[in-house]
C-alpha positions in Angstrom: -0.2 96.3 -17.1 -1.9 94.5 -20.0 -4.1 96.0 -22.7 -7.1 94.2 -21.3 -6.5 95.7 -17.8 -6.2 99.2 -19.3 -9.4 98.8 -21.3 -11.3 97.4 -18.3 -10.0 100.3 -16.2 -11.2 102.8 -18.9 -14.6 101.0 -18.8 -14.9 101.5 -15.0 -13.9 105.2 -15.3 -16.5 105.7 -18.1 -19.2 104.0 -16.0 -18.4 106.4 -13.1 -18.6 109.3 -15.6 -22.0 108.0 -16.5 -23.1 107.9 -12.8 -22.0 111.5 -12.4 -23.9 112.5 -15.5 -27.1 110.9 -14.4 -26.8 112.5 -10.9 -26.4 115.9 -12.6 -29.4 115.1 -14.9 -31.5 114.2 -11.8 -30.5 117.4 -10.1 -31.3 119.5 -13.2 -34.7 117.8 -13.4 -35.4 118.4 -9.7 -34.6 122.1 -10.2 -37.2 122.2 -13.0 -39.8 120.8 -10.7 -39.7 117.1 -11.6 -39.9 114.9 -8.6 -36.8 112.6 -8.4 -36.8 109.5 -6.3 -33.2 109.2 -5.3 -33.7 105.8 -3.6 -34.6 104.0 -6.8 -32.4 106.0 -9.1 -30.8 102.9 -10.5 -34.2 101.6 -11.7 -35.6 104.9 -12.9 -32.3 106.2 -14.5 -33.4 105.6 -18.1 -36.6 107.5 -17.5 -34.8 110.5 -16.0 -32.4 110.6 -18.9 -35.2 110.7 -21.4 -37.1 113.3 -19.4 -34.0 115.5 -19.3 -33.6 115.1 -23.1 -37.2 116.1 -23.6 -37.2 119.0 -21.1 -34.1 120.6 -22.4 -35.2 120.2 -26.0 -38.5 122.0 -25.2 -36.7 124.8 -23.3 -33.9 125.5 -25.7 -34.7 123.6 -28.9 -31.6 121.5 -28.3 -30.8 118.5 -26.2 -28.9 119.3 -23.0 -25.2 118.4 -22.8 -25.5 116.0 -19.9 -27.7 113.7 -22.1 -24.8 113.3 -24.5 -22.3 113.0 -21.7 -24.4 110.1 -20.3 -24.8 108.4 -23.6 -21.2 108.7 -24.6 -20.0 107.4 -21.2 -22.2 104.4 -21.3 -21.3 103.5 -24.9 -17.6 103.9 -24.2 -17.9 101.8 -21.0 -19.7 99.0 -22.9 -17.3 99.0 -25.9 -14.1 99.1 -23.8 -15.4 96.4 -21.4 -16.3 94.1 -24.2 -13.0 94.5 -26.0 -11.1 94.2 -22.7 -12.9 91.0 -21.8 -12.2 89.5 -25.3 -8.5 90.4 -25.0 -8.4 88.9 -21.5 -10.1 85.6 -22.7 -7.8 85.4 -25.7 -4.7 85.9 -23.6 -5.7 83.1 -21.3 -6.1 80.7 -24.2 -2.5 81.2 -25.4 
């Protein structure tokens, strides 16, 4: 397995971690009385993440852990995907 394949696999795992995080965020919001539209979750995802951040900050004075989980997962997915694609492209040129 090449380095680019490993990095792209890590990117996919991180993206799935982000999906799980946003589903937990949506569930937490729903338990707090926020109406969640599950059918258009993909479009409204950024709004729900920001709402979760604001709601948890108001409740506890701190941002909830699932916010950081989502942000970390998406940043890692982006970084590893970009590096993996660059490595794959450079390997094809050789």
